[in-house]
MARFI-410216 format. One record per residue: residue number from 1; residue in three letters; x, y, z of N, C-alpha, C in turn. Coordinates in nm, 4 decimals, always signed. Each point is the difference from the previous one (the first is absolute). Layout:
N
<atom n="NUM" res="ALA" n_xx="X" n_yy="Y" n_zz="Z" ca_xx="X" ca_yy="Y" ca_zz="Z" c_xx="X" c_yy="Y" c_zz="Z"/>
...
END
This chain:
114
<atom n="1" res="MET" n_xx="+1.9175" n_yy="-0.5880" n_zz="+1.5374" ca_xx="-0.0437" ca_yy="+0.0775" ca_zz="-0.1141" c_xx="+0.0215" c_yy="+0.1474" c_zz="+0.0282"/>
<atom n="2" res="GLY" n_xx="+0.0046" n_yy="+0.0756" n_zz="-0.1058" ca_xx="+0.0251" ca_yy="+0.1416" ca_zz="+0.0124" c_xx="-0.1223" c_yy="+0.0792" c_zz="+0.0436"/>
<atom n="3" res="GLU" n_xx="+0.0248" n_yy="+0.1250" n_zz="+0.0291" ca_xx="-0.1039" ca_yy="+0.0895" ca_zz="+0.0507" c_xx="-0.1155" c_yy="+0.0169" c_zz="-0.0989"/>
<atom n="4" res="ARG" n_xx="+0.0343" n_yy="+0.0131" n_zz="-0.1268" ca_xx="-0.1044" ca_yy="+0.0180" ca_zz="-0.1023" c_xx="-0.0967" c_yy="-0.1185" c_zz="-0.0019"/>
<atom n="5" res="VAL" n_xx="+0.0528" n_yy="-0.1203" n_zz="+0.0095" ca_xx="-0.0829" ca_yy="-0.1213" ca_zz="+0.0002" c_xx="-0.0852" c_yy="-0.0053" c_zz="+0.1261"/>
<atom n="6" res="ASP" n_xx="+0.0605" n_yy="+0.0304" n_zz="+0.1127" ca_xx="-0.0745" ca_yy="+0.0000" ca_zz="+0.1262" c_xx="-0.1155" c_yy="+0.1007" c_zz="-0.0036"/>
<atom n="7" res="GLN" n_xx="+0.0268" n_yy="+0.1190" n_zz="-0.0514" ca_xx="-0.1052" ca_yy="+0.1026" ca_zz="-0.0101" c_xx="-0.1115" c_yy="-0.0451" c_zz="-0.0942"/>
<atom n="8" res="PHE" n_xx="+0.0374" n_yy="-0.0574" n_zz="-0.1120" ca_xx="-0.0989" ca_yy="-0.0492" ca_zz="-0.0961" c_xx="-0.0901" c_yy="-0.1052" c_zz="+0.0643"/>
<atom n="9" res="ASN" n_xx="+0.0609" n_yy="-0.0975" n_zz="+0.0651" ca_xx="-0.0784" ca_yy="-0.1073" ca_zz="+0.0635" c_xx="-0.0914" c_yy="+0.0530" c_zz="+0.1103"/>
<atom n="10" res="ALA" n_xx="+0.0512" n_yy="+0.0897" n_zz="+0.0818" ca_xx="-0.0799" ca_yy="+0.0548" ca_zz="+0.1101" c_xx="-0.1194" c_yy="+0.0792" c_zz="-0.0525"/>
<atom n="11" res="PHE" n_xx="+0.0235" n_yy="+0.0859" n_zz="-0.0982" ca_xx="-0.1080" ca_yy="+0.0813" ca_zz="-0.0558" c_xx="-0.1041" c_yy="-0.0882" c_zz="-0.0685"/>
<atom n="12" res="ARG" n_xx="+0.0458" n_yy="-0.0957" n_zz="-0.0774" ca_xx="-0.0916" ca_yy="-0.0890" ca_zz="-0.0719" c_xx="-0.0881" c_yy="-0.0767" c_zz="+0.0980"/>
<atom n="13" res="SER" n_xx="+0.0595" n_yy="-0.0573" n_zz="+0.1024" ca_xx="-0.0766" ca_yy="-0.0746" ca_zz="+0.1002" c_xx="-0.1003" c_yy="+0.0887" c_zz="+0.0723"/>
<atom n="14" res="LYS" n_xx="+0.0455" n_yy="+0.1164" n_zz="+0.0429" ca_xx="-0.0862" ca_yy="+0.0931" ca_zz="+0.0731" c_xx="-0.1197" c_yy="+0.0413" c_zz="-0.0852"/>
<atom n="15" res="MET" n_xx="+0.0252" n_yy="+0.0374" n_zz="-0.1227" ca_xx="-0.1074" ca_yy="+0.0506" ca_zz="-0.0847" c_xx="-0.0935" c_yy="-0.1115" c_zz="-0.0477"/>
<atom n="16" res="ASN" n_xx="+0.0538" n_yy="-0.1183" n_zz="-0.0274" ca_xx="-0.0880" ca_yy="-0.1116" ca_zz="-0.0366" c_xx="-0.0948" c_yy="-0.0322" c_zz="+0.1147"/>
<atom n="17" res="GLU" n_xx="+0.0533" n_yy="-0.0019" n_zz="+0.1216" ca_xx="-0.0841" ca_yy="-0.0254" ca_zz="+0.1165" c_xx="-0.1081" c_yy="+0.1074" c_zz="+0.0128"/>
<atom n="18" res="ARG" n_xx="+0.0396" n_yy="+0.1238" n_zz="-0.0172" ca_xx="-0.0954" ca_yy="+0.1122" ca_zz="+0.0097" c_xx="-0.1095" c_yy="-0.0107" c_zz="-0.1062"/>
<atom n="19" res="ILE" n_xx="+0.0387" n_yy="-0.0257" n_zz="-0.1225" ca_xx="-0.0954" ca_yy="-0.0104" ca_zz="-0.1109" c_xx="-0.0968" c_yy="-0.1151" c_zz="+0.0221"/>
<atom n="20" res="LEU" n_xx="+0.0509" n_yy="-0.1137" n_zz="+0.0436" ca_xx="-0.0844" ca_yy="-0.1183" ca_zz="+0.0161" c_xx="-0.0896" c_yy="+0.0072" c_zz="+0.1234"/>
<atom n="21" res="GLN" n_xx="+0.0213" n_yy="+0.0993" n_zz="+0.0871" ca_xx="-0.0907" ca_yy="+0.0218" ca_zz="+0.1126" c_xx="-0.1334" c_yy="+0.0562" c_zz="-0.0465"/>
<atom n="22" res="GLU" n_xx="-0.0006" n_yy="+0.0647" n_zz="-0.1141" ca_xx="-0.1222" ca_yy="+0.0598" ca_zz="-0.0520" c_xx="-0.0958" c_yy="-0.1087" c_zz="-0.0485"/>
<atom n="23" res="ASP" n_xx="-0.1271" n_yy="+0.0305" n_zz="+0.0071" ca_xx="-0.1023" ca_yy="-0.0945" ca_zz="-0.0438" c_xx="-0.0293" c_yy="+0.0238" c_zz="-0.1484"/>
<atom n="24" res="ASN" n_xx="+0.0990" n_yy="-0.0315" n_zz="-0.0849" ca_xx="-0.0146" ca_yy="+0.0200" ca_zz="-0.1432" c_xx="+0.0264" c_yy="-0.1328" c_zz="-0.0700"/>
<atom n="25" res="ARG" n_xx="-0.1051" n_yy="-0.0634" n_zz="-0.0418" ca_xx="+0.0093" ca_yy="-0.1337" ca_zz="-0.0588" c_xx="+0.0829" c_yy="-0.0005" c_zz="-0.1287"/>
<atom n="26" res="ALA" n_xx="-0.0143" n_yy="+0.1028" n_zz="-0.0833" ca_xx="+0.0733" ca_yy="+0.0031" ca_zz="-0.1269" c_xx="+0.1506" c_yy="+0.0025" c_zz="+0.0232"/>
<atom n="27" res="ILE" n_xx="+0.0454" n_yy="+0.0846" n_zz="+0.0928" ca_xx="+0.1434" ca_yy="+0.0073" ca_zz="+0.0297" c_xx="+0.0482" c_yy="-0.1323" c_zz="+0.0577"/>
<atom n="28" res="LYS" n_xx="-0.0733" n_yy="-0.0565" n_zz="+0.0936" ca_xx="+0.0402" ca_yy="-0.1277" ca_zz="+0.0600" c_xx="+0.0062" c_yy="-0.1109" c_zz="-0.1045"/>
<atom n="29" res="ARG" n_xx="-0.0957" n_yy="-0.0009" n_zz="-0.0905" ca_xx="+0.0000" ca_yy="-0.1023" ca_zz="-0.1051" c_xx="+0.1177" c_yy="+0.0190" c_zz="-0.0954"/>
<atom n="30" res="PHE" n_xx="+0.0298" n_yy="+0.1248" n_zz="-0.0341" ca_xx="+0.1138" ca_yy="+0.0243" ca_zz="-0.0879" c_xx="+0.1294" c_yy="-0.0470" c_zz="+0.0663"/>
<atom n="31" res="PHE" n_xx="+0.0196" n_yy="+0.0353" n_zz="+0.1255" ca_xx="+0.1192" ca_yy="-0.0456" ca_zz="+0.0725" c_xx="+0.0067" c_yy="-0.1530" c_zz="-0.0005"/>
<atom n="32" res="SER" n_xx="-0.1137" n_yy="-0.0650" n_zz="+0.0190" ca_xx="-0.0058" ca_yy="-0.1461" ca_zz="+0.0015" c_xx="+0.0356" c_yy="-0.0588" c_zz="-0.1370"/>
<atom n="33" res="VAL" n_xx="-0.0556" n_yy="+0.0586" n_zz="-0.1062" ca_xx="+0.0314" ca_yy="-0.0474" ca_zz="-0.1354" c_xx="+0.1486" c_yy="+0.0183" c_zz="-0.0287"/>
<atom n="34" res="ASP" n_xx="+0.0557" n_yy="+0.1125" n_zz="+0.0417" ca_xx="+0.1425" ca_yy="+0.0245" ca_zz="-0.0191" c_xx="+0.0820" c_yy="-0.1088" c_zz="+0.0679"/>
<atom n="35" res="THR" n_xx="-0.0346" n_yy="-0.0335" n_zz="+0.1224" ca_xx="+0.0714" ca_yy="-0.1045" ca_zz="+0.0742" c_xx="-0.0147" c_yy="-0.1353" c_zz="-0.0692"/>
<atom n="36" res="LEU" n_xx="-0.1216" n_yy="-0.0349" n_zz="-0.0377" ca_xx="-0.0258" ca_yy="-0.1292" ca_zz="-0.0648" c_xx="+0.0729" c_yy="-0.0144" c_zz="-0.1330"/>
<atom n="37" res="THR" n_xx="+0.0147" n_yy="+0.1099" n_zz="-0.0716" ca_xx="+0.0651" ca_yy="-0.0030" ca_zz="-0.1311" c_xx="+0.1434" c_yy="-0.0496" c_zz="+0.0092"/>
<atom n="38" res="TYR" n_xx="+0.0660" n_yy="+0.0298" n_zz="+0.1086" ca_xx="+0.1406" ca_yy="-0.0373" ca_zz="+0.0146" c_xx="+0.0204" c_yy="-0.1345" c_zz="+0.0689"/>
<atom n="39" res="ASP" n_xx="-0.1080" n_yy="-0.0709" n_zz="+0.0325" ca_xx="+0.0119" ca_yy="-0.1366" ca_zz="+0.0512" c_xx="+0.0473" c_yy="-0.0909" c_zz="-0.1123"/>
<atom n="40" res="ALA" n_xx="+0.0652" n_yy="-0.1084" n_zz="+0.0383" ca_xx="+0.0454" ca_yy="-0.0979" ca_zz="-0.0997" c_xx="-0.1201" c_yy="-0.0585" c_zz="-0.0729"/>
<atom n="41" res="GLY" n_xx="+0.0162" n_yy="-0.0182" n_zz="-0.1271" ca_xx="-0.1008" ca_yy="-0.0626" ca_zz="-0.0852" c_xx="+0.0752" c_yy="-0.0717" c_zz="-0.1104"/>
<atom n="42" res="LYS" n_xx="-0.0409" n_yy="+0.0220" n_zz="-0.1238" ca_xx="+0.0745" ca_yy="-0.0563" ca_zz="-0.1135" c_xx="+0.1393" c_yy="+0.0630" c_zz="-0.0074"/>
<atom n="43" res="LEU" n_xx="+0.0101" n_yy="+0.1243" n_zz="+0.0482" ca_xx="+0.1298" ca_yy="+0.0666" ca_zz="+0.0146" c_xx="+0.0372" c_yy="+0.0007" c_zz="+0.1476"/>
<atom n="44" res="ASP" n_xx="+0.1282" n_yy="-0.0182" n_zz="+0.0281" ca_xx="+0.0422" ca_yy="+0.0045" ca_zz="+0.1396" c_xx="+0.0067" c_yy="+0.1450" c_zz="+0.0490"/>
<atom n="45" res="VAL" n_xx="+0.0090" n_yy="+0.0155" n_zz="+0.1312" ca_xx="-0.0002" ca_yy="+0.1330" ca_zz="+0.0617" c_xx="+0.1194" c_yy="+0.0830" c_zz="-0.0479"/>
<atom n="46" res="LYS" n_xx="+0.1147" n_yy="-0.0614" n_zz="-0.0111" ca_xx="+0.1209" ca_yy="+0.0716" ca_zz="-0.0451" c_xx="-0.0234" c_yy="+0.0641" c_zz="-0.1369"/>
<atom n="47" res="THR" n_xx="-0.0546" n_yy="-0.0768" n_zz="-0.0927" ca_xx="-0.0265" ca_yy="+0.0515" ca_zz="-0.1345" c_xx="-0.1015" c_yy="+0.1129" c_zz="+0.0041"/>
<atom n="48" res="LYS" n_xx="-0.1063" n_yy="-0.0177" n_zz="+0.0791" ca_xx="-0.1029" ca_yy="+0.1039" ca_zz="+0.0093" c_xx="+0.0567" c_yy="+0.1293" c_zz="+0.0574"/>
<atom n="49" res="GLU" n_xx="+0.0881" n_yy="-0.0089" n_zz="+0.0973" ca_xx="+0.0608" ca_yy="+0.1202" ca_zz="+0.0569" c_xx="+0.0899" c_yy="+0.0696" c_zz="-0.1017"/>
<atom n="50" res="MET" n_xx="+0.0719" n_yy="-0.0778" n_zz="-0.0804" ca_xx="+0.0822" ca_yy="+0.0618" ca_zz="-0.1035" c_xx="-0.0877" c_yy="+0.0686" c_zz="-0.1049"/>
<atom n="51" res="LEU" n_xx="-0.1121" n_yy="-0.0616" n_zz="-0.0353" ca_xx="-0.0945" ca_yy="+0.0633" ca_zz="-0.0925" c_xx="-0.0559" c_yy="+0.1287" c_zz="+0.0600"/>
<atom n="52" res="GLY" n_xx="-0.0341" n_yy="-0.0051" n_zz="+0.1282" ca_xx="-0.0499" ca_yy="+0.1186" ca_zz="+0.0687" c_xx="+0.1027" c_yy="+0.1122" c_zz="+0.0003"/>
<atom n="53" res="LEU" n_xx="+0.1270" n_yy="-0.0367" n_zz="+0.0147" ca_xx="+0.1062" ca_yy="+0.1002" ca_zz="-0.0010" c_xx="+0.0128" c_yy="+0.0654" c_zz="-0.1374"/>
<atom n="54" res="VAL" n_xx="-0.0046" n_yy="-0.0795" n_zz="-0.1060" ca_xx="+0.0059" ca_yy="+0.0577" ca_zz="-0.1352" c_xx="-0.1173" c_yy="+0.0958" c_zz="-0.0207"/>
<atom n="55" res="ALA" n_xx="-0.1205" n_yy="-0.0455" n_zz="+0.0329" ca_xx="-0.1178" ca_yy="+0.0855" ca_zz="-0.0187" c_xx="+0.0118" c_yy="+0.1284" c_zz="+0.0809"/>
<atom n="56" res="SER" n_xx="+0.0481" n_yy="-0.0109" n_zz="+0.1220" ca_xx="+0.0140" ca_yy="+0.1177" ca_zz="+0.0861" c_xx="+0.1002" c_yy="+0.0992" c_zz="-0.0558"/>
<atom n="57" res="MET" n_xx="+0.1090" n_yy="-0.0513" n_zz="-0.0565" ca_xx="+0.0998" ca_yy="+0.0895" ca_zz="-0.0579" c_xx="-0.0555" c_yy="+0.0689" c_zz="-0.1246"/>
<atom n="58" res="VAL" n_xx="-0.0694" n_yy="-0.0755" n_zz="-0.0837" ca_xx="-0.0561" ca_yy="+0.0584" ca_zz="-0.1221" c_xx="-0.1080" c_yy="+0.1027" c_zz="+0.0343"/>
<atom n="59" res="LEU" n_xx="-0.0775" n_yy="-0.0277" n_zz="+0.1051" ca_xx="-0.1045" ca_yy="+0.0940" ca_zz="+0.0434" c_xx="+0.0560" c_yy="+0.1121" c_zz="+0.0878"/>
<atom n="60" res="ARG" n_xx="+0.1269" n_yy="-0.0107" n_zz="+0.0360" ca_xx="+0.0740" ca_yy="+0.1032" ca_zz="+0.0731" c_xx="-0.0566" c_yy="+0.0271" c_zz="+0.1391"/>
<atom n="61" res="CYS" n_xx="-0.0231" n_yy="-0.1081" n_zz="+0.0731" ca_xx="-0.0499" ca_yy="+0.0112" ca_zz="+0.1378" c_xx="+0.1133" c_yy="-0.0386" c_zz="+0.0953"/>
<atom n="62" res="ASP" n_xx="+0.0666" n_yy="+0.0996" n_zz="+0.0579" ca_xx="+0.1150" ca_yy="-0.0275" ca_zz="+0.0864" c_xx="-0.0362" c_yy="-0.0846" c_zz="+0.1221"/>
<atom n="63" res="ASP" n_xx="-0.1159" n_yy="+0.0246" n_zz="+0.0621" ca_xx="-0.0405" ca_yy="-0.0832" ca_zz="+0.1137" c_xx="-0.0163" c_yy="-0.1454" c_zz="-0.0422"/>
<atom n="64" res="CYS" n_xx="-0.0632" n_yy="-0.0209" n_zz="-0.1149" ca_xx="-0.0204" ca_yy="-0.1363" ca_zz="-0.0500" c_xx="+0.1332" c_yy="-0.0658" c_zz="-0.0333"/>
<atom n="65" res="ILE" n_xx="+0.0906" n_yy="+0.0760" n_zz="-0.0595" ca_xx="+0.1328" ca_yy="-0.0517" ca_zz="-0.0329" c_xx="+0.0705" c_yy="-0.0455" c_zz="+0.1278"/>
<atom n="66" res="SER" n_xx="-0.0022" n_yy="+0.0838" n_zz="+0.1024" ca_xx="+0.0646" ca_yy="-0.0358" ca_zz="+0.1273" c_xx="-0.0615" c_yy="-0.1262" c_zz="+0.0586"/>
<atom n="67" res="TYR" n_xx="-0.1329" n_yy="-0.0049" n_zz="+0.0005" ca_xx="-0.0683" ca_yy="-0.1173" ca_zz="+0.0550" c_xx="+0.0404" c_yy="-0.1271" c_zz="-0.0756"/>
<atom n="68" res="HIS" n_xx="-0.0012" n_yy="+0.0067" n_zz="-0.1326" ca_xx="+0.0317" ca_yy="-0.1206" ca_zz="-0.0775" c_xx="+0.1476" c_yy="-0.0376" c_zz="+0.0100"/>
<atom n="69" res="ILE" n_xx="+0.0883" n_yy="+0.0964" n_zz="+0.0184" ca_xx="+0.1403" ca_yy="-0.0347" ca_zz="+0.0247" c_xx="+0.0108" c_yy="-0.0768" c_zz="+0.1319"/>
<atom n="70" res="LEU" n_xx="-0.0663" n_yy="+0.0499" n_zz="+0.1039" ca_xx="-0.0004" ca_yy="-0.0719" ca_zz="+0.1283" c_xx="-0.0524" c_yy="-0.1421" c_zz="-0.0162"/>
<atom n="71" res="ARG" n_xx="-0.1131" n_yy="-0.0129" n_zz="-0.0673" ca_xx="-0.0614" ca_yy="-0.1325" ca_zz="-0.0187" c_xx="+0.0877" c_yy="-0.0901" c_zz="-0.0867"/>
<atom n="72" res="CYS" n_xx="+0.0606" n_yy="+0.0569" n_zz="-0.1036" ca_xx="+0.0902" ca_yy="-0.0794" ca_zz="-0.0843" c_xx="+0.1149" c_yy="-0.0561" c_zz="+0.0825"/>
<atom n="73" res="LYS" n_xx="+0.0597" n_yy="+0.0845" n_zz="+0.0827" ca_xx="+0.1107" ca_yy="-0.0477" ca_zz="+0.0831" c_xx="-0.0473" c_yy="-0.1073" c_zz="+0.0978"/>
<atom n="74" res="GLU" n_xx="-0.1198" n_yy="+0.0187" n_zz="+0.0575" ca_xx="-0.0563" ca_yy="-0.1015" ca_zz="+0.0902" c_xx="-0.0219" c_yy="-0.1331" c_zz="-0.0730"/>
<atom n="75" res="GLU" n_xx="-0.0282" n_yy="+0.0069" n_zz="-0.1288" ca_xx="-0.0236" ca_yy="-0.1200" ca_zz="-0.0800" c_xx="+0.1285" c_yy="-0.0569" c_zz="-0.0608"/>
<atom n="76" res="GLY" n_xx="+0.1134" n_yy="+0.0593" n_zz="+0.0354" ca_xx="+0.1281" ca_yy="-0.0551" ca_zz="-0.0425" c_xx="+0.0521" c_yy="+0.0496" c_zz="-0.1339"/>
<atom n="77" res="VAL" n_xx="-0.0542" n_yy="+0.1097" n_zz="-0.0489" ca_xx="+0.0487" ca_yy="+0.0569" ca_zz="-0.1259" c_xx="+0.1385" c_yy="+0.0602" c_zz="+0.0243"/>
<atom n="78" res="SER" n_xx="+0.0951" n_yy="-0.0400" n_zz="-0.0807" ca_xx="+0.1372" ca_yy="+0.0511" ca_zz="+0.0150" c_xx="+0.0106" c_yy="+0.1400" c_zz="-0.0606"/>
<atom n="79" res="ASN" n_xx="+0.1062" n_yy="+0.0688" n_zz="+0.0329" ca_xx="+0.0231" ca_yy="+0.1320" ca_zz="-0.0591" c_xx="+0.0164" c_yy="-0.0096" c_zz="-0.1516"/>
<atom n="80" res="ASP" n_xx="+0.0665" n_yy="-0.1043" n_zz="-0.0471" ca_xx="+0.0141" ca_yy="-0.0183" ca_zz="-0.1448" c_xx="-0.1373" c_yy="-0.0162" c_zz="-0.0656"/>
<atom n="81" res="GLU" n_xx="-0.0888" n_yy="-0.0756" n_zz="+0.0637" ca_xx="-0.1355" ca_yy="-0.0159" ca_zz="-0.0530" c_xx="-0.0750" c_yy="+0.1334" c_zz="+0.0032"/>
<atom n="82" res="LEU" n_xx="+0.0171" n_yy="+0.0757" n_zz="+0.1088" ca_xx="-0.0664" ca_yy="+0.1304" ca_zz="+0.0083" c_xx="+0.0446" c_yy="+0.0917" c_zz="-0.1129"/>
<atom n="83" res="PHE" n_xx="+0.1282" n_yy="-0.0007" n_zz="-0.0317" ca_xx="+0.0465" ca_yy="+0.0874" ca_zz="-0.1069" c_xx="-0.0528" c_yy="-0.0453" c_zz="-0.1361"/>
<atom n="84" res="GLU" n_xx="-0.0282" n_yy="-0.1291" n_zz="-0.0176" ca_xx="-0.0667" ca_yy="-0.0449" ca_zz="-0.1222" c_xx="-0.1442" c_yy="+0.0492" c_zz="-0.0014"/>
<atom n="85" res="VAL" n_xx="-0.0660" n_yy="-0.0044" n_zz="+0.1151" ca_xx="-0.1361" ca_yy="+0.0545" ca_zz="+0.0112" c_xx="+0.0025" c_yy="+0.1489" c_zz="-0.0342"/>
<atom n="86" res="PHE" n_xx="+0.0975" n_yy="+0.0725" n_zz="+0.0549" ca_xx="+0.0126" ca_yy="+0.1427" ca_zz="-0.0294" c_xx="+0.0173" c_yy="+0.0235" c_zz="-0.1501"/>
<atom n="87" res="SER" n_xx="+0.0781" n_yy="-0.0861" n_zz="-0.0662" ca_xx="+0.0230" ca_yy="+0.0183" ca_zz="-0.1430" c_xx="-0.1278" c_yy="-0.0219" c_zz="-0.0804"/>
<atom n="88" res="VAL" n_xx="-0.0834" n_yy="-0.0949" n_zz="+0.0411" ca_xx="-0.1295" ca_yy="-0.0205" ca_zz="-0.0666" c_xx="-0.0851" c_yy="+0.1253" c_zz="+0.0167"/>
<atom n="89" res="ALA" n_xx="-0.0033" n_yy="+0.0539" n_zz="+0.1202" ca_xx="-0.0788" ca_yy="+0.1214" ca_zz="+0.0256" c_xx="+0.0484" c_yy="+0.1169" c_zz="-0.0858"/>
<atom n="90" res="LEU" n_xx="+0.1302" n_yy="+0.0130" n_zz="-0.0167" ca_xx="+0.0540" ca_yy="+0.1076" ca_zz="-0.0831" c_xx="-0.0398" c_yy="-0.0165" c_zz="-0.1459"/>
<atom n="91" res="VAL" n_xx="+0.0063" n_yy="-0.1224" n_zz="-0.0503" ca_xx="-0.0363" ca_yy="-0.0245" ca_zz="-0.1395" c_xx="-0.1492" c_yy="+0.0270" c_zz="-0.0212"/>
<atom n="92" res="VAL" n_xx="-0.0821" n_yy="-0.0448" n_zz="+0.0928" ca_xx="-0.1446" ca_yy="+0.0189" ca_zz="-0.0134" c_xx="-0.0390" c_yy="+0.1455" c_zz="+0.0230"/>
<atom n="93" res="GLY" n_xx="+0.0576" n_yy="+0.0620" n_zz="+0.1024" ca_xx="-0.0409" ca_yy="+0.1339" ca_zz="+0.0395" c_xx="+0.0771" c_yy="+0.1131" c_zz="-0.0638"/>
<atom n="94" res="GLY" n_xx="+0.1193" n_yy="-0.0270" n_zz="-0.0490" ca_xx="+0.0805" ca_yy="+0.1035" ca_zz="-0.0619" c_xx="+0.0797" c_yy="+0.0819" c_zz="+0.1001"/>
<atom n="95" res="SER" n_xx="+0.0611" n_yy="+0.1041" n_zz="-0.0498" ca_xx="+0.0926" ca_yy="+0.0786" ca_zz="+0.0816" c_xx="-0.0668" c_yy="+0.0699" c_zz="+0.1176"/>
<atom n="96" res="ILE" n_xx="-0.1316" n_yy="+0.0170" n_zz="-0.0045" ca_xx="-0.0694" ca_yy="+0.0644" ca_zz="+0.1128" c_xx="+0.0113" c_yy="-0.0844" c_zz="+0.1269"/>
<atom n="97" res="VAL" n_xx="+0.0350" n_yy="-0.1265" n_zz="-0.0152" ca_xx="+0.0159" ca_yy="-0.0908" ca_zz="+0.1146" c_xx="+0.1333" c_yy="+0.0233" c_zz="+0.0714"/>
<atom n="98" res="ILE" n_xx="+0.0959" n_yy="+0.0646" n_zz="-0.0657" ca_xx="+0.1340" ca_yy="+0.0144" ca_zz="+0.0582" c_xx="-0.0002" c_yy="+0.0645" c_zz="+0.1389"/>
<atom n="99" res="PRO" n_xx="-0.0730" n_yy="+0.1096" n_zz="+0.0256" ca_xx="-0.0003" ca_yy="+0.0547" ca_zz="+0.1363" c_xx="-0.0519" c_yy="-0.1006" c_zz="+0.1040"/>
<atom n="100" res="HIS" n_xx="-0.0950" n_yy="-0.0822" n_zz="-0.0406" ca_xx="-0.0554" ca_yy="-0.1007" ca_zz="+0.0921" c_xx="+0.0987" c_yy="-0.1146" c_zz="+0.0189"/>
<atom n="101" res="LEU" n_xx="+0.0775" n_yy="-0.0291" n_zz="-0.1026" ca_xx="+0.1072" ca_yy="-0.0972" ca_zz="+0.0126" c_xx="+0.1026" c_yy="+0.0491" c_zz="+0.1010"/>
<atom n="102" res="ARG" n_xx="+0.0343" n_yy="+0.1269" n_zz="-0.0060" ca_xx="+0.0956" ca_yy="+0.0552" ca_zz="+0.0972" c_xx="-0.0511" c_yy="-0.0174" c_zz="+0.1419"/>
<atom n="103" res="ARG" n_xx="-0.1268" n_yy="+0.0359" n_zz="+0.0219" ca_xx="-0.0567" ca_yy="-0.0124" ca_zz="+0.1349" c_xx="-0.0137" c_yy="-0.1464" c_zz="+0.0405"/>
<atom n="104" res="ALA" n_xx="-0.0282" n_yy="-0.0871" n_zz="-0.0955" ca_xx="-0.0097" ca_yy="-0.1431" ca_zz="+0.0297" c_xx="+0.1345" c_yy="-0.0544" c_zz="+0.0478"/>
<atom n="105" res="VAL" n_xx="+0.1055" n_yy="+0.0361" n_zz="-0.0693" ca_xx="+0.1333" ca_yy="-0.0470" ca_zz="+0.0383" c_xx="+0.0419" c_yy="+0.0605" c_zz="+0.1331"/>
<atom n="106" res="ALA" n_xx="-0.0338" n_yy="+0.1257" n_zz="+0.0239" ca_xx="+0.0303" ca_yy="+0.0616" ca_zz="+0.1302" c_xx="-0.0754" c_yy="-0.0721" c_zz="+0.1123"/>
<atom n="107" res="PHE" n_xx="-0.1253" n_yy="-0.0370" n_zz="-0.0258" ca_xx="-0.0775" ca_yy="-0.0736" ca_zz="+0.0998" c_xx="+0.0616" c_yy="-0.1366" c_zz="+0.0244"/>
<atom n="108" res="LEU" n_xx="+0.0376" n_yy="-0.0689" n_zz="-0.1068" ca_xx="+0.0657" ca_yy="-0.1303" ca_zz="+0.0116" c_xx="+0.1285" c_yy="+0.0121" c_zz="+0.0805"/>
<atom n="109" res="ASP" n_xx="+0.0794" n_yy="+0.1001" n_zz="-0.0295" ca_xx="+0.1250" ca_yy="+0.0210" ca_zz="+0.0749" c_xx="-0.0299" c_yy="+0.0266" c_zz="+0.1470"/>
<atom n="110" res="ASP" n_xx="-0.1043" n_yy="+0.0786" n_zz="+0.0274" ca_xx="-0.0384" ca_yy="+0.0286" ca_zz="+0.1377" c_xx="-0.0444" c_yy="-0.1271" c_zz="+0.0718"/>
<atom n="111" res="MET" n_xx="-0.0693" n_yy="-0.0860" n_zz="-0.0725" ca_xx="-0.0442" ca_yy="-0.1283" ca_zz="+0.0583" c_xx="+0.1177" c_yy="-0.0835" c_zz="+0.0464"/>
<atom n="112" res="GLU" n_xx="+0.1060" n_yy="+0.0053" n_zz="-0.0746" ca_xx="+0.1138" ca_yy="-0.0871" ca_zz="+0.0258" c_xx="+0.0968" c_yy="+0.0545" c_zz="+0.1055"/>
<atom n="113" res="GLN" n_xx="-0.0282" n_yy="+0.1203" n_zz="+0.0506" ca_xx="+0.0808" ca_yy="+0.0539" ca_zz="+0.1093" c_xx="-0.0310" c_yy="-0.0776" c_zz="+0.1281"/>
<atom n="114" res="SER" n_xx="+0.1024" n_yy="-0.0254" n_zz="+0.0736" ca_xx="-0.0209" ca_yy="-0.0725" ca_zz="+0.1264" c_xx="-0.0162" c_yy="+0.0930" c_zz="+0.1161"/>
END
């Protein structure tokens, strides 16, 4: 994977560990609910990650977009499927999503570097 992906993963892991060291029940519970939400249920994990990616793009959260792209790829989402997800996000979110689409594709390209 590319440098951008490596930096993202390292920072995310480091900071999640740091945050969860604190004795804050609300934060720990929120993190737990977030994790549980993406477990398989009536919807499979792949579908939930694609939904998370659309929501992240519409809400314009670049960290969330990167995370869900990683998870989508781990769940076997193809690039063609990702671009359909991107198109849903554009229709729902409008042109303000375009800068985040650019960064999403750059992150995806960085992921695919060997």
